[in-house]
Backbone as numpy.savetxt, mean C-alpha at the origin, in Angstrom:
# Nx Ny Nz CAx CAy CAz Cx Cy Cz
-2.20 19.99 12.66 -3.33 19.24 12.16 -4.25 18.92 13.33
-5.55 19.08 13.14 -6.51 18.75 14.17 -6.48 17.27 14.49
-6.93 16.91 15.68 -6.98 15.50 16.06 -7.82 14.69 15.08
-8.97 15.22 14.68 -9.83 14.52 13.73 -9.16 14.30 12.38
-8.48 15.31 11.91 -7.74 15.20 10.64 -6.59 14.21 10.74
-5.88 14.27 11.83 -4.76 13.34 12.03 -5.27 11.91 12.08
-6.38 11.69 12.74 -6.96 10.34 12.83 -7.39 9.85 11.47
-7.97 10.74 10.65 -8.41 10.35 9.29 -7.20 9.99 8.44
-6.14 10.78 8.51 -4.94 10.50 7.75 -4.36 9.15 8.19
-4.28 8.92 9.47 -3.75 7.66 10.00 -4.60 6.48 9.49
-5.90 6.64 9.47 -6.78 5.59 9.00 -6.56 5.30 7.51
-6.39 6.35 6.73 -6.13 6.19 5.30 -4.80 5.50 5.07
-3.77 5.92 5.80 -2.45 5.32 5.67 -2.53 3.83 5.99
-3.28 3.47 7.00 -3.43 2.04 7.36 -4.17 1.27 6.27
-5.22 1.89 5.72 -5.99 1.18 4.67 -5.20 1.05 3.38
-4.40 2.04 3.03 -3.55 1.94 1.86 -2.52 0.83 2.07
-1.96 0.76 3.27 -1.01 -0.31 3.59 -1.64 -1.68 3.48
-2.85 -1.83 4.01 -3.56 -3.11 3.90 -3.81 -3.48 2.46
-4.17 -2.48 1.66 -4.44 -2.73 0.24 -3.14 -3.15 -0.47
-2.05 -2.50 -0.15 -0.75 -2.87 -0.75 -0.41 -4.31 -0.42
-0.61 -4.69 0.85 -0.31 -6.06 1.27 -1.21 -7.06 0.51
-2.51 -6.77 0.41 -3.42 -7.67 -0.30 -3.01 -7.81 -1.76
-2.65 -6.70 -2.39 -2.22 -6.75 -3.79 -0.95 -7.60 -3.92
-0.01 -7.41 -3.01 1.24 -8.17 -3.07 0.97 -9.66 -2.87
0.18 -9.97 -1.86 -0.10 -11.38 -1.58 -0.91 -12.04 -2.70
-1.82 -11.30 -3.30 -2.61 -11.83 -4.40 -1.74 -12.23 -5.58
-0.59 -11.59 -5.70 0.35 -11.90 -6.78 1.44 -12.87 -6.36
1.40 -13.26 -5.11 2.40 -14.20 -4.60 3.80 -13.61 -4.50
3.87 -12.30 -4.27 5.15 -11.61 -4.17 5.58 -11.50 -2.72
6.87 -11.50 -2.51 7.42 -11.27 -1.17 7.70 -9.79 -0.99
7.88 -9.41 0.25 8.28 -8.02 0.53 9.56 -7.68 -0.20
10.50 -8.61 -0.18 11.80 -8.40 -0.83 11.63 -8.16 -2.34
10.75 -8.91 -2.98 10.51 -8.74 -4.41 9.91 -7.37 -4.73
8.95 -6.97 -3.91 8.31 -5.66 -4.14 9.32 -4.55 -3.87
10.13 -4.71 -2.85 11.16 -3.70 -2.56 12.13 -3.58 -3.74
12.56 -4.71 -4.29 13.50 -4.67 -5.42 12.84 -4.05 -6.66
11.60 -4.42 -6.93 10.90 -3.88 -8.10 10.65 -2.38 -7.98
10.37 -1.92 -6.77 10.00 -0.52 -6.57 11.19 0.38 -6.31
12.30 -0.21 -5.89 13.46 0.61 -5.52 13.34 1.18 -4.12
12.30 0.77 -3.40 12.14 1.20 -2.00 12.87 0.21 -1.11
13.23 0.63 0.05 13.87 -0.27 0.99 12.87 -1.30 1.53
13.38 -2.45 1.91 12.55 -3.50 2.47 11.79 -3.00 3.69
12.48 -2.26 4.55 11.83 -1.70 5.74 10.74 -0.70 5.40
10.97 0.09 4.36 9.96 1.08 3.94 8.70 0.40 3.46
8.85 -0.65 2.65 7.68 -1.37 2.14 6.92 -1.99 3.30
7.66 -2.61 4.22 7.03 -3.22 5.39 6.29 -2.18 6.22
6.90 -1.04 6.47 6.26 0.00 7.27 5.03 0.57 6.58
5.07 0.71 5.25 3.89 1.16 4.52 2.78 0.14 4.67
3.08 -1.13 4.45 2.07 -2.18 4.56 1.46 -2.24 5.96
2.26 -1.98 6.96 1.78 -2.04 8.34 1.16 -0.75 8.82
1.06 0.25 7.93 0.44 1.51 8.30 1.26 2.34 9.25
2.56 2.07 9.30 3.43 2.78 10.23 4.21 3.91 9.53
4.08 4.00 8.23 4.78 5.02 7.48 3.84 5.68 6.49
3.78 6.99 6.55 3.01 7.76 5.57 3.96 8.05 4.41
3.81 7.28 3.35 4.71 7.42 2.21 4.51 8.73 1.46
5.55 9.10 0.76 5.43 10.26 -0.15 4.75 9.79 -1.40
4.18 10.71 -2.14 3.44 10.33 -3.33 4.32 9.57 -4.33
5.60 9.94 -4.43 6.52 9.22 -5.30 6.73 7.78 -4.86
6.79 7.58 -3.56 6.93 6.22 -3.02 5.70 5.39 -3.32
4.52 5.99 -3.15 3.29 5.27 -3.47 3.21 4.96 -4.95
3.68 5.87 -5.78 3.68 5.62 -7.24 4.60 4.44 -7.58
5.78 4.42 -7.00 6.71 3.32 -7.26 6.18 2.00 -6.72
5.54 2.04 -5.56 4.94 0.85 -4.98 3.81 0.34 -5.88
2.96 1.24 -6.31 1.84 0.84 -7.20 2.38 0.20 -8.47
3.37 0.84 -9.08 3.95 0.31 -10.31 4.53 -1.09 -10.09
5.19 -1.30 -8.97 5.79 -2.61 -8.68 4.71 -3.68 -8.48
3.51 -3.25 -8.13 2.39 -4.18 -7.93 1.51 -4.29 -9.18
1.88 -3.56 -10.22 1.15 -3.64 -11.49 -0.20 -2.95 -11.47
-0.36 -1.95 -10.61 -1.59 -1.20 -10.56 -1.28 0.30 -10.68
-2.31 1.08 -10.92 -2.13 2.51 -10.99 -2.07 3.08 -9.58
-1.53 4.27 -9.49 -1.51 4.96 -8.21 -2.94 5.14 -7.69
-3.84 5.51 -8.58 -5.24 5.69 -8.18 -5.82 4.41 -7.59
-5.49 3.28 -8.18 -5.99 2.01 -7.69 -5.43 1.70 -6.30
-4.14 1.93 -6.11 -3.53 1.69 -4.80 -4.17 2.56 -3.72
-4.44 3.81 -4.07 -4.97 4.75 -3.10 -6.48 4.68 -2.94
-7.15 3.85 -3.75 -8.61 3.73 -3.67 -8.99 2.89 -2.45
-9.31 3.55 -1.40 -9.62 2.86 -0.16 -11.05 3.12 0.31
-11.81 3.86 -0.46 -13.17 4.19 -0.07 -14.14 3.06 -0.39
-15.43 3.33 -0.24 -16.45 2.28 -0.47 -16.53 1.83 -1.92
-15.99 2.59 -2.84 -16.06 2.21 -4.25 -14.79 1.54 -4.75
-13.84 1.31 -3.87 -12.58 0.66 -4.25 -12.85 -0.77 -4.71
-12.14 -1.14 -5.78 -12.25 -2.50 -6.30 -11.70 -3.47 -5.27
-12.40 -4.54 -5.04 -11.97 -5.52 -4.04 -10.77 -6.30 -4.54
-9.87 -6.59 -3.63 -8.71 -7.43 -3.93 -8.94 -8.75 -3.20
-8.84 -9.82 -3.92 -9.08 -11.13 -3.32 -7.75 -11.77 -2.91
-7.76 -12.40 -1.75 -6.60 -13.15 -1.30 -6.47 -14.40 -2.14
-5.25 -14.83 -2.41 -5.07 -16.07 -3.17 -5.56 -17.27 -2.35
-6.06 -18.27 -3.05 -6.51 -19.49 -2.37 -5.31 -20.20 -1.76
-5.50 -20.71 -0.58 -4.38 -21.36 0.13 -4.15 -22.77 -0.41
């Protein structure tokens, strides 16, 4: 993969992870709860949220389902992505 392509993929992975975290926090869920709901390991969910793991499409599907959103919604990281609001403290 070219350096430019690798950088774009890395950026997308990080943005998807950030979106997953925002969705989880907006629902007041813990990492442990999302891991249990999705069937993914706690470490895997954490690594996805932190942009350190490029998940497989099946993992993203399970993560999306556990967060109550579609796969398309989880992966929507472009300028037209629906905003996720953080819960009020």
